[in-house]
N, C-alpha and C positions, 0 to 999 in steps of 0.2 A: 277414868282410869281407876282401877281397883286400888284400895289402900292397903290391902292385905299382902304383905311380902312373904312368900314362902321361904322355907329354910334354905340357906345357901350352903351347898356342899363344896368345900374347897379341897377335898381329898381326891375327887374324881375329875379328870380332865373333861372339859366341855367344849362343844363346837364353837360357840360364840367367842369364848375366851382364847382358844387356840388361834382362830382367825384374827382376833384382835392383836395377838402377839406377832403374827406374820405381817400385819399392817403397821407394826411399829407402835401399837398402843400400850397402855400401862394397866389396863383393866383385865389382868390375868394373874394366875398363881404359879408357883413353882412347878406343880404337876402339869399345868398347861404348857409351860415353857419346855419341860423335859420332852413331852410328846412332840411338840413343835420342832424341837431340835433333832429328834430322832428321825422325823420325816424329812427334814431338810438334808440329812445325810444321804437319803435316797433320791430326793428331788431337790437339788440345791436352789432351783428357781421357784420354789413354792411361794415365796413372798411376791414374786412377779405374778404368779397365778392369782393371788389375793388381790393385787392391785388391778390386774386385767379384768377380773370379774366386777370389781367396783366401777371401773371405767365403763364396762358394758351397761351396768345399771344407770350410770349418768347419761350415756348416749340414748338409751332406750326411753328413759323417763323424759328427757328433754325433747326427743322426737315426738312422743305422744302429746306432751303439753304444748310445745311450740308449733308443731306442724300439723297435728291431727286433732287439736282442740279438746283433748281429754282434760277434765277438771277434777276427777275423783280417782284416788289411788288406794288400793288395799294391799298393804305390804305384809305378807305372812312369813314369819321367820326372819324378821328384820335384822337380828343380831345387835351387837353393841353399837351405840352411836359413834360415828366417825365423821370425817370430812365429807361434805356433799351428801347428806342423807336425802332420802326420797323427797321429803317436803321442801328441802332447800332447793333442789334442782327444779322441782315442779313449780314452786312458787316464784322462783327467779324468772321463769318463763311466763307464768300466769299466776299473779298474786292471789287470785280467788280460789286456787286449787285447794281441795280438801283431802286430807290424808289420814288413814287409820293404820297404825302399826300393830302387829300381832306377834307375840313370842311367848314361849313358855319357860324361858331361862330366868331364874330369880335375879341374876346379876343384871340382865337386860332391864327387868322391871325396876331394879334399884336405880338405874341410870335413865329411866324413861323420861324424866322431866326434860332432859336435853332434847328429846324428840318432839316436845310440845311447844317449842318456841318458834312459831311461824309468823306469817304476816297477819295484820289486823283484818285484811279482807278475806282471808281463807280460814281454814280450821285444821287442827291436828288433834289426834287422840291416840291412846295406847290401850290395847287389850291384852291382859295376861290370859292366853288361851292356847289350845293345842290344835295343830292342823288336823288331827284325827277327829275333831269335833267341829266340822264345818258349819253345822247349824248354829252352834253357839257363836262362832265367828261372825256369821252373817247377822245374827240378832244384835250382837254388840256393835257391829259396824254400822247398822242402820240408824244408830243414834246420832251419827255424824254424817254419813253418806246417804244420798237419795238413791236407793237401789232400783228405782224406776228409770234412772238415767245411767248412761254408760259409765262403767268403772274399769280401771286397769288393775287386774289382779297380778301381783308380783309374787313369784315363788322362786326366790333366788338361792340356789344351792341347798334347798331343803328337801326336795322329793327323794333324794338318795337315802334319806333317813327313814323313809317308808320302804322297807326292804322288799316287800311283796309288790310286784309290779301291778298286778290287778287291783290291789288295794289302793296303790298310789293313783292309778288312773281313775278309780271310782271317786276318790276324794276331789280330784281336779274337776271331774264331771259335776259333782254335787255343788261345788263352788261356782263354776262357770254357768251351770244350769240355772242358778238363781239370779244371774245377772242378765240385763236386757241386751237386745241386739245392739251392735256397735261397741260392746265392751271388748277388752283386750286381755290376753294372757301373755305375761312376760316371764320367762324362766331360763335358768341355766342349771346345769349339773355336771358332775365329773364323768368322764369317759375313759376308755382304755385303748384308744385307737392311734394316739400320737406317740406315746412313750410307754414301753412295757413296764417301766418303773412305777407307773401309777398304781398297778395292781399290788405291788409290794408295799407302797405307801399306805394303801387302804388296809392291808393286813396289819400293819403297825397300828393304825388308827383303831381298828376293831379289837385289837388285843388290849388297848390301853384306855381308850376314851369312850364317852357316851354322848349321844346315842350312836348305835352302829350305823354304818354307811355302806351302800352298794354302788358299784360302778354300772353305768348303763351305756348302750351304744347310741350313736346319734339317731339311728332309726327308732329306737325305743323312746328317745326324747321327742321325736316327731310325733309319736303316738299320743302324747299328751294333748296335741293340738287337733285331734280327730274332730272333723266337722267344722273346723275353723279355716280361715284364709291365712296362711302363713306369709307374713310380709317378707319381701326381698331383704337380704340375700338368702333367707331360709334359716334352718338350724345349722349353725356353723360354729367353729371355734370362736370364743368370745372376742379376741382381738380382730377377727375378720368381719364382725358385725358392724357395718357402716363406720369403718375406721376414719378418723379425721385425716385430712391431707397432711402429708409430712414429707420432708426431704431427707429422711434418714433411712429410707428403704422400706420394704414390705413388712407388715406385721408378722409376727412369728406365731404359728399354731401352737396351742396348748390343749391339754386334756380337760378343758372346761368348755362345753358347747352350750350355746343359748339361742333363743329366737323369740319372736313376737308374733302372735296370731290374733286375728280379729274375728269375733263372733258375728256371723251373718244375721 
């Protein structure tokens, strides 16, 4: 983990801190809370969105570690530490799991030590790096992960910040292309097919916060899995991806769609 902490700008709202606010965390500033509250006026259930995507991460990582034997995870755009981070879920199922976190937010870096407390049998590391530099990510990850063995690449809510679709697909291809057969891609991002208010919320976000974000269709999200086998049930609203058995009714669709794909 790098020891150099970049300058922290508390005057501009940032993605990780706004989501931290919606999740009930305390690692955020007044500017983050203001934007978060403005978006909540448009989508009152935004906190539910945040929890639902976190639950999708938990279910996907558990399935990979417990059922499919994955032991290496590369979590790019990890965000601020919260309950059940990737290493906690993976190492609970398989204590020897190795996890590398990647983010470019200075506040995430400042809290990264919380992401490094894993099992003695496994390993965790943190890279301060940007998705737009996949080669640097792979070089840094190789210090902890064996890139000749399958790796699960997690891109959770981050590809929408790469506003050019072709560029976003290229970045995914460069990362997945460097990983061996049997690796997995796990992602979710925001859509605009369930609630028209999602588009208004993104307008508020892009007026106030950094970095900008773009909504994509479920079909565009499927495009990130080109050449891969998408696991059932496909790219679906996050609450509908392998939901746990419950007696309180069917999960409710939200404008956050995700999926898991396997590299042949």
